[in-house]
Every structure is written in C-alpha cells, then in structure tokens.
C-alpha positions as a printed NumPy array, in Angstrom:
array([[ 10.692, -15.082, -26.081],
       [  7.795, -15.951, -24.701],
       [  6.248, -20.268, -24.943],
       [  2.907, -20.133, -25.946],
       [ -0.478, -18.366, -25.113],
       [ -0.488, -16.202, -28.503],
       [ -4.191, -15.849, -28.438],
       [ -2.931, -12.336, -25.486],
       [ -1.53 , -10.803, -27.429],
       [ -3.039, -11.563, -30.64 ],
       [ -4.874,  -8.402, -30.501],
       [ -3.248,  -4.834, -28.946],
       [ -6.6  ,  -3.016, -29.191],
       [ -7.967,  -5.192, -26.216],
       [ -5.734,  -3.68 , -23.398],
       [ -7.547,  -3.629, -19.619],
       [ -4.666,  -2.111, -18.16 ],
       [ -2.671,   1.028, -18.803],
       [  1.122,   1.733, -19.571],
       [  1.862,   3.816, -16.966],
       [  4.925,   5.76 , -18.607],
       [  2.282,   7.121, -20.906],
       [ -1.   ,   7.696, -19.57 ],
       [ -1.635,   7.991, -15.504],
       [ -2.04 ,   5.484, -13.006],
       [ -5.107,   4.051, -12.11 ],
       [ -6.569,   1.499,  -9.421],
       [ -5.478,  -1.694, -11.099],
       [ -2.093,  -3.949,  -9.445],
       [  0.968,  -2.449, -10.36 ],
       [  3.766,  -3.609, -12.525],
       [  7.324,  -2.677, -12.464],
       [  9.663,  -3.941, -15.825],
       [ 13.562,  -4.291, -15.425],
       [ 15.383,  -5.211, -18.143],
       [ 17.916,  -3.825, -20.944],
       [ 16.094,  -5.536, -23.658],
       [ 13.103,  -2.787, -25.197],
       [ 11.211,  -5.986, -27.438],
       [ 11.335,  -7.853, -24.087],
       [  9.542,  -5.24 , -22.378],
       [  6.946,  -4.195, -24.904],
       [  5.808,  -6.976, -25.164],
       [  5.504,  -7.751, -21.06 ],
       [  3.379,  -4.447, -21.092],
       [  1.186,  -6.308, -23.839],
       [  0.564,  -9.46 , -22.846],
       [  0.807,  -7.887, -18.474],
       [ -1.832,  -4.782, -19.538],
       [ -4.228,  -7.804, -21.085],
       [ -4.252,  -9.491, -18.429],
       [ -5.468,  -6.113, -16.345],
       [ -2.19 ,  -4.741, -15.212],
       [ -0.663,  -1.062, -15.624],
       [  2.623,  -1.647, -15.807],
       [  5.78 ,   0.849, -16.664],
       [  9.065,  -0.432, -17.83 ],
       [ 12.873,   0.76 , -17.553],
       [ 15.858,  -0.445, -18.852],
       [ 18.752,   0.216, -16.207],
       [ 19.365,   0.484, -12.861],
       [ 19.222,   4.235, -12.37 ],
       [ 15.713,   4.679, -13.445],
       [ 14.347,   1.472, -12.105],
       [ 15.177,   2.626,  -8.641],
       [ 13.823,   6.484,  -9.568],
       [ 10.778,   5.197, -10.973],
       [  9.879,   2.257,  -8.36 ],
       [  9.853,   5.741,  -6.077],
       [  7.956,   7.367,  -8.063],
       [  5.577,   4.232,  -8.832],
       [  4.827,   2.211,  -5.837],
       [  4.463,  -0.466,  -7.607],
       [  2.396,  -4.114,  -6.51 ],
       [  5.568,  -5.715,  -7.91 ],
       [  8.865,  -6.101,  -9.891],
       [  9.654,  -8.362, -12.109],
       [ 13.581,  -8.225, -12.475],
       [ 16.253,  -9.114, -14.782],
       [ 19.232, -10.867, -14.391],
       [ 21.298,  -9.874, -16.449],
       [ 21.042,  -5.905, -16.596],
       [ 24.552,  -3.916, -18.006],
       [ 26.311,  -2.12 , -15.267],
       [ 24.413,  -3.514, -12.018],
       [ 23.328,  -7.119, -12.545],
       [ 20.106,  -7.841, -10.989],
       [ 21.085,  -9.286,  -7.434],
       [ 23.335,  -5.395,  -6.769],
       [ 19.601,  -3.722,  -8.451],
       [ 17.769,  -5.92 ,  -5.707],
       [ 19.792,  -4.415,  -3.039],
       [ 19.331,  -1.034,  -4.22 ],
       [ 15.401,  -1.824,  -4.674],
       [ 15.075,  -2.858,  -1.26 ],
       [ 15.75 ,   0.481,   0.188],
       [ 13.254,   2.133,  -1.306],
       [ 10.579,  -0.99 ,  -0.958],
       [  9.031,  -4.163,  -0.025],
       [  6.743,  -4.709,  -3.145],
       [  7.961,  -7.928,  -4.004],
       [ 10.192,  -9.23 ,  -6.41 ],
       [  9.784, -11.382,  -9.023],
       [ 13.726, -12.229, -11.323],
       [ 13.54 , -12.942, -14.484],
       [ 16.578, -14.435, -16.914],
       [ 16.888, -16.905, -19.589],
       [ 20.629, -17.946, -17.311],
       [ 19.608, -21.594, -16.505],
       [ 17.917, -22.405, -13.341],
       [ 20.067, -24.311, -11.048],
       [ 22.96 , -21.494, -11.24 ],
       [ 20.675, -18.751,  -9.582],
       [ 17.057, -19.838,  -8.191],
       [ 18.669, -21.536,  -4.238],
       [ 21.024, -17.538,  -4.489],
       [ 17.886, -15.962,  -5.624],
       [ 15.956, -17.249,  -2.95 ],
       [ 18.235, -16.92 ,   0.156],
       [ 18.44 , -13.267,  -0.751],
       [ 15.058, -12.496,  -0.494],
       [ 12.732, -12.65 ,  -4.061],
       [  9.547, -13.889,  -3.922],
       [  9.483, -15.599,  -7.073],
       [ 12.128, -16.922,  -9.526],
       [ 10.701, -17.787, -12.946],
       [ 12.977, -18.85 , -16.119],
       [ 13.112, -17.796, -20.092],
       [ 10.992, -18.758, -21.997],
       [  7.468, -19.625, -20.52 ],
       [  3.791, -19.305, -20.497],
       [  2.645, -16.025, -20.578],
       [ -0.138, -17.553, -18.608],
       [  2.425, -18.376, -15.762],
       [  4.29 , -15.316, -15.715],
       [  0.389, -14.05 , -14.903],
       [ -1.1  , -16.608, -12.442],
       [  2.103, -16.098, -10.497],
       [  1.968, -12.199,  -9.798],
       [ -1.675, -12.644,  -8.956],
       [ -1.12 , -14.873,  -6.813],
       [  2.604, -13.066,  -5.55 ],
       [ -0.159,  -9.396,  -5.213],
       [ -3.056, -11.181,  -3.137],
       [ -0.046, -12.458,  -0.615],
       [  1.374,  -9.447,  -0.294],
       [ -1.993,  -6.326,  -0.451],
       [ -1.602,  -6.793,   3.307],
       [  1.893,  -5.883,   3.72 ],
       [  2.777,  -2.653,   5.33 ],
       [  5.013,  -0.081,   2.74 ],
       [  8.173,   0.83 ,   4.196],
       [  7.913,   4.815,   3.893],
       [ 10.986,   5.902,   2.75 ],
       [ 12.642,   8.562,   0.667],
       [ 15.073,   7.569,  -1.49 ],
       [ 17.496,  10.053,  -3.51 ],
       [ 19.719,   7.748,  -5.579],
       [ 21.368,  10.709,  -7.956],
       [ 23.014,  12.717,  -4.594],
       [ 22.693,   8.845,  -2.131],
       [ 20.305,  10.17 ,  -0.065],
       [ 17.885,   7.821,   2.049],
       [ 15.379,   9.456,   5.051],
       [ 12.843,   6.678,   7.004],
       [  9.813,   8.574,   8.093],
       [  9.378,   5.419,   9.9  ],
       [ 12.559,   5.306,  12.342],
       [ 13.547,   9.078,  11.324],
       [ 16.883,   7.346,  10.361],
       [ 18.985,   9.705,   7.623],
       [ 21.84 ,   8.474,   5.528],
       [ 24.129,  10.727,   2.959],
       [ 26.848,   8.937,   0.535],
       [ 26.299,   5.576,   2.656],
       [ 26.548,   7.373,   5.965],
       [ 24.186,   7.884,   8.901],
       [ 23.446,  11.302,   9.498],
       [ 21.893,  12.282,  12.947],
       [ 19.718,  14.999,  13.047],
       [ 17.492,  16.521,  15.655],
       [ 14.099,  16.005,  15.773],
       [ 13.137,  19.632,  14.482],
       [ 15.807,  18.908,  11.13 ],
       [ 14.207,  15.64 ,  10.699],
       [ 11.019,  17.418,  10.801],
       [ 12.212,  19.692,   8.033],
       [ 14.074,  17.291,   5.929],
       [ 10.943,  15.532,   5.25 ],
       [  9.071,  18.679,   4.352],
       [ 11.515,  19.222,   2.058],
       [ 11.716,  16.017,   0.71 ],
       [  8.469,  15.198,   0.18 ],
       [  8.107,  17.878,  -3.434],
       [ 11.71 ,  17.745,  -3.13 ],
       [ 13.243,  19.074,  -5.838],
       [ 10.376,  22.283,  -5.735],
       [ 10.799,  25.338,  -3.486],
       [  8.433,  24.868,  -0.551],
       [  7.488,  28.497,   0.732],
       [  8.503,  29.674,   4.007],
       [  5.779,  30.294,   5.116],
       [  3.801,  26.973,   4.373],
       [  7.142,  25.06 ,   6.038],
       [  6.289,  27.2  ,   9.674],
       [  2.892,  25.906,   9.222],
       [  4.123,  22.67 ,   9.716],
       [  7.303,  22.955,  12.165],
       [  5.34 ,  25.115,  14.64 ],
       [  0.952,  26.019,  13.387],
       [  2.177,  29.492,  12.766],
       [  4.356,  32.023,  10.23 ],
       [  6.035,  34.791,  12.406],
       [  9.298,  36.813,  12.584],
       [ 10.039,  34.364,  15.219],
       [  9.037,  31.363,  13.415],
       [ 11.091,  32.166,  10.609],
       [ 14.197,  32.628,  12.941],
       [ 13.888,  29.921,  13.528],
       [ 13.72 ,  28.279,  10.298],
       [ 17.32 ,  30.146,   9.25 ],
       [ 18.548,  27.466,  12.486],
       [ 17.233,  25.123,  11.475],
       [ 18.46 ,  25.108,   7.504],
       [ 22.075,  26.572,   8.793],
       [ 22.404,  23.333,  11.719],
       [ 21.092,  20.996,   8.887],
       [ 23.625,  22.328,   6.185],
       [ 26.641,  21.511,   8.487],
       [ 25.205,  18.061,   8.85 ],
       [ 24.098,  17.692,   4.635],
       [ 26.667,  19.945,   2.417],
       [ 30.247,  19.4  ,   1.843],
       [ 31.032,  22.694,   2.36 ],
       [ 27.763,  24.192,   4.091],
       [ 29.032,  27.975,   3.611],
       [ 28.163,  27.215,  -0.316],
       [ 25.289,  24.616,   0.056],
       [ 24.133,  22.4  ,  -3.436],
       [ 21.331,  20.513,  -1.531],
       [ 19.544,  22.855,   0.627],
       [ 19.05 ,  25.578,  -1.117],
       [ 17.448,  29.044,  -0.093],
       [ 16.013,  30.85 ,  -2.805],
       [ 15.747,  34.524,  -1.182],
       [ 12.119,  35.779,  -0.522],
       [ 10.837,  32.261,  -1.487],
       [ 11.858,  30.108,   0.117],
       [ 13.839,  26.568,   0.267],
       [ 14.007,  23.66 ,  -2.126],
       [ 16.228,  20.138,  -1.554],
       [ 18.492,  19.453,  -4.781],
       [ 17.852,  16.136,  -5.469],
       [ 20.248,  15.831,  -8.541],
       [ 24.09 ,  17.165,  -8.682]])
C-alpha cells in the first residue's frame, strides 16, 4: 500500500507522537485520518507517530465530524472512496466545523480527481501508493503554512443537525437558520459548550447577568421558553433543551 521507507515502520517502539484514540493529547501537531480501511488507518498511525505527530483515526462520516469537533486537528487526511458519503461530501461537512487543512488521499487515478479536489478547496491531493517521507514532508509544510490561521469558532452537533457559530452568532437547525435574541443565543452557547452535560441554574445566571437571584431565575425560565419555541418540534414536550427540575438545564445533542 505504501511505497518505500520501510525503516520508518520497522521499530514500532520508537514512537514520538501519541495515538489520541488511546491516550490523552499532547502539544504536538494533530492529524485526523478518515478512511474506511482499518489496516490503512493503523499503518498511517504508525508512520505519523514516528514522525512526531499525534494521530486519531475514524472510519465513517459521522465519526469524522464528531471527532473533528472534539479533537480540533491541525490537518485532516481524507480518503475519497468512502462508503455512504464520499470524500467530497465529507469535506463539505468538515468545513462546517473546522478550517483545518484537508488533504485528499486516493488510489483513484490522479487526473480524475486532482482538479476537482483543489477546486473544491482541498489543501493538497496525494495519490496512493506514496512514499512515507513524501506525506510527512507535505503535512509538515501544510501545518507550517496554516499556523497563523484563526480557527473557526463553531459548535456542531451532527446527530441533531445543530450548528452554532460563536463568532457570527448564527444558528442553524436541520438546515434552516434560527433567529435568536442576544440573551437566547448566550444561553444556548453556554449549554452547547458542555453539551450534553447539565449546567446548574446558578452557573447560567451568573454568566448571563452576573448574579443568581429569584429575578434572574425568572428571566432564565423565560429565555428557556423562548428557545424551545425556536428549537423544538413540540415546545411543550422538549427533546433538546431539557429542564432538570431543581438542578439546571442541558442541551441534548443526540436523538
């Protein structure tokens, strides 16, 4: 599958990077590998860890989006020939949650996909099979070039199709824009930061008004009512913005 440089993977004990699927992340450059071939993902993890990258691997589009939000990778290696949704479709999903460089990797004929990949906005295109030293050099170059780029400050929950842009203060749900009042957006962003965990009433009121009093608790209840009218299919039976009575609110991000 991979050409040359066999010494790069000859001694798997000499890792400098971390497998982020098994251990806590470090401050090394992070690479997310998206490919439906587990053997290929395992091999790439070895190669990249020995080149001093931290790595994580996923095998489908759902996991790709969720892991990207969680990991905040420095660069993404994305296979074109993916099941259910191809690499081009996954690229568009990932662009909703990150501006990290994305490199297409494919065994398909280069001439068939190179132009479309670059036109779509990919940062590079690498054909399989490739030399290990080639992909390492390309990744290092891409990461160096992107270090000064500001990250996209977005919270995206694919299972409920909710997207919250903390910079532009834009919200979309199930593909449609949702107009929120400033306080409503602030409450939603507080819940989204730690979703789906419960956030105590007093923590929300302190962040919104700087105090926790009967008056701010009443305002909070009014905000929750307004949010449910805009987010819930049936506001009287909320499934997304849940009130745990006597405890706090939580944003349910899975159906």
